[in-house]
Steps between C-alpha positions, in 0.01 A plus 500: 500500500436429136666654197424792284279447190741696277814326402851650563562498128187679410571761766853553344337562169197707601690770698738608221225454245260746680793754533552477124126547443521812709793652307331415176186666602702818606668515150151453338383807709794694397457428131137629531617824671767555231225511230436848613722696272718791637592609137240675282632324179449147651132511589350515150306173487139559555271246669279443795675226696412400865601763750590739217854382444478473126304822457661790318649682799512854372136508367335542858226727641713790574824636357442352166819386341703711746845338433666764714328351804640148439849625440489709811370195712786288359746746581396549866469132546871475376618763757311319790632147397858656457484652842365189679758273327787732577399512869451131545821415330694741739305353801577139401876588478491592880276207581741257308788618728271441797397146373865406461600617846191337677562171302852495640357548852253218459786272393733600786245497774332164407833339400645596836227295694713192482833662420466459108497117564421279206401214721145380516320576832205389695171651384343798705166326554585121462833444686501136402548601124791660335462828284718691256789714660431871612727611223245354247229706673705811474578446125149424394330764723736745334405378152128509576535856640660609178224327295214671711671839463549462135141379448371788701700762304399357168131496616511866587690598177255314283203661665647848442577422134142374458331800668709749292416319194127518574438850653484715163295213344255511770480888436444452122228237564311735738408704195273212390337466841585398859441134434773482251740680721412280800570180302843624381597608853382172655646279243822664560464439876426132430835466296677605813293296734535167312870547411578549867283211646626261231864601525492480875347150485732373228829624652395355841410169345808469302726596807343228707563245236867603425591515876328150536783360268753564779273462816329186395292364801614791721183702467553676829833665370358550160203713599697686762740606216189610296404753751771723358270541198254695706770701661633611162162583371406730796841661538475620131146602556593727804743694290258510211216623722694765698707629205197507273285644761732786581549567128119518420395703794776759478390578155130472587521730798717747330270510195183541699603768758641736235279421209158461649520690827732792397465532127146368471565287191353150442655170601743378236525831323785501253623837645581332825867412511430198725240336286724252321668394838139458645406267219823313506457452880163323450691233322791439705318530834155373453576235225863376551484535877159329541602220256817419699296536836222255408770258346676511829192418691423214261858351529503533887159340552612211271825469683345513848245216409771292343734523797222380744395231257844371471511401874143361486375175366511631138881536544561208729337268251628667201148557350587746214158584395381599857826673547438727198139580612595878531625490129188315388277776672696773300453302183131482547496873580659570142216302326240667713639846443517432109121420507430798722692739262283397214186624669649852509635503147292270292172387670376842605590840353480828694295761339467778764739652775274361783572137394876536552521439875248217509679327224821511704329384812341211299849386414572457867173327574501267201873394566424435863196279433666309226823467718300345774383223275853472363641455853252234583612302196874539562455402877299184388736373235843614635467425873471165689182464690687538836850612567718664778620853525800608700379713794785622717662171580189283475319354181133619478259282304307686226245401242502619138170685527651714790787628295241589238343721769831665589560606139141605443490705812808696398351558139168626644685715775681661198170581333367650829808715538458613145139613529545669835812688343278601200220609743749744676689623180230521229326835451176305441456453880453725787846479673684678201193742443534597869863572448423708198219687682762578778697705243241778524673621821861457372787262483524441882150338537569307174810346669319433824209315324746311278724387788176378677391317203833313462492387873142396470573294184744270685217340724336238257822395315657426838203290605510324154865420548450393858208260423702348211806446731294344775303264273802402281737440794224288692450283178860456384753688717751718342465337173127605491601866551760465212240359254246755611743768384548314178117490462490885546763527221369207276311748275820711460481533132152661513607712802804639317302556172249721704776671681715582199191615299502804750834663412461419140168703500662771702784526241232498223324805670834688505591421147147626392561835686854539367390422139235759511218259449137609561339535845281197423795279458650617834158431668519138381855437617419672835212265552730196415760649738259560785393128491870413463564691819259285698642186340845604591394532870329156466828346371699661791237360735565136364883564517482604867247233604711223335805651650366449852415132435837430321698668775315299760567171318866592452520596873376152586745337274787715661393412852512123403830524327667710767378230752322755724279298745247789546492872435417649856407858496585527875856409445712829498688371189190467287314808641782746407491353152121552498539858574777569259323310229182697545706817466672404171198566265507855643866556458473364140201709419671814634794429272287454189260796570805734557663368185191597292470822683865610429485398150160676454663826636769485239233423237272785610804752485590380156146531357464853657845602364389389141164688524677802626796507252383346179314765305184399323476175716145584650383624159592167345742663240822349674585131584587412856825316592343159578836321524618699812187387676563147416854517616396640841256205548759251384777618714279545816356147477823324430668675791207474736397140446825369671449595862152350543610196307793463725290531815276204390787290374735550797256480792456121505883442449591738773230384746536112427889532514520710813186428700397162384203320367250579785551869474477479115171305537368802713623751229308305223184469701515873589564626142215271364235620740587878474598492125166352374305770681708796373518356147117475460417834650772672302393357167121565567552861617711584197253330262202685668668834473577432128144391421355798693694722277376319189137509619511885519678527169255265315194693628286203432235569778324814628707457821828487308405801275435696832862440599656588159604584232882450468675790662247571770601516853352158590683347187830658614459343850425159352820548295705553814342194662580292181865619505532413880352148409725446205802366697263314745328295231779457259826488693476430878174301499583243234865473611400389850359172395828425325662591845310240700536226245863565422621507868322161554644315193846635562470374862396155365789492252753579758345296787768227487766752565302685773419174679863400499693825547241766597453689821864618528429777742287273739788240490754766597305614814 
């Protein structure tokens, strides 16, 4: 078979070194962003440094020496940051209780497999060898669950802190030009992207090495325990996504319906009582939620690949370099993303609004092209020329170039999904322009066109996912699918930078409006935000596509671990699971949509009450009660995130324990197939409605001007479409990809228990 070119020692040095480089690069970007001063007295050193960071900030083209604007921006930023921090800390208290309870469940369920025995037992896949006791698996799975959950929470929280640090700085830089503002927003997104990618890699690497001290040569047991890391990451992401999504959309819908439609005031007008809650929501939903979500995908795809590799020739022969191939791919991804980021911030400078979106698209293309070369190098140096991969009981012979194709096809499928998403959600193309045009005849036709667009946008991504599944499985069985998912997520640092850039720009526009800055500044931040909306949709496309591949890889690992000979759809046990599984995404979506609706109802009533009872509020002479609206969003999201979370977390436990592994395999397959479709259509429908509204507001073309201006009947119809789309694109849609991943990884973690004690109802009758 031959050995890998890269030595084990060098592998052990390269992976943590790359993670440290990623963290250092993130800190460097943060230092550059912090050079934009938020205090008038600090920025008095004149100069003409690259990207304007050492220029005298107040001496700009408009609002000359207007210190009040800077002070006002700082105050608004502080209010948003305090609101976001307060919400996340409250959310994490509840999530912490859940983590403790679920960790205890993992220990009890897995420990009871062999009656909490401390005796060594025959290995699951190699019966002639002895492995560590089930109790050890219970302890280490619990530990890795807690590690994954903590890393996920920290990733989300750091992302939020960075975003709230950068939003007002982006607003102030917009006074110098759109290029300066873009660089500030993008650099801030890069801080989050690199911190998350590097931390995820470093914690996983250290966990493997620490667990190895106990497990020694028992790699089968070691990597089975490591799957808890993915479970922890995704379970925290679920609560972050659902809770944050309910918070942000309750505020957004309330602010838009009363402010824009009823009172005819601009978006983010300081007279609107829900405006601070709306801006806080961008950070806790779109930033903290997305950060935790993509971290969960990364952790799970790595864990799925490692589990399959541990029972293949890599694990059997204790070939450490080949075993850590998934981590080496992620390490190469950090280096590639680092080079790619420099193209946006240092090599080329944006000078006009029309260059924003192409610049972000170039980030995706450059990172994909460079990463393809990077994967080829890693596959050549880290893998033996031939090896075997576990394939449902048999060992399949695979060559290293075949594994390169598996990762590469996942990477390029991600790019295809990204560009298709952009085509259907960007107002530069005909689908969104058609939706905007349908607003001429009212909100009803807008809704019909938007729904049709969402359904149609599913077609090409599903074909892309299907092709990558077929090719990667044909080449390298379930391991091929796991590394294809990893390929799609290999450029996660760039993907997150692009994704976080959107909410930061959105906040920057809100701060400009609230601080009373000129119309030209708002135009610039709106241009940044419109591009950000599309990139956010692209980010969601990546998250959903990778979730489908990750779930399938985890599903394969679960079927192997639970010793299911074959999943036969014609078996009643499997078919009933399939039907129930396909229904779960609808049940989950119903819960999250209704949660947003009921919270928005309270928000609308509160905003109306303030407009009706506070004298001088519409005239701008009285200050609204922002804190009451923040409290409504916080209370609603904390209360409403628990039932959907419980549905997802309890389904595998209940089905596996009562109905057994065959029915559970049907549930997993059903939820995967229906969840992916709903997630893509919901995200794209919402994104299209949002950008149709922005298309009319911007009035950049003759067609757009014929539908406007703000306050016209077509514009009001577009606002209604946007508010319907808000919970679709920011709550239900993005949470569904966590549902399908989380149920699969949870089933894998609990597979030993289900295989031994599951199916109680069928055993009784």
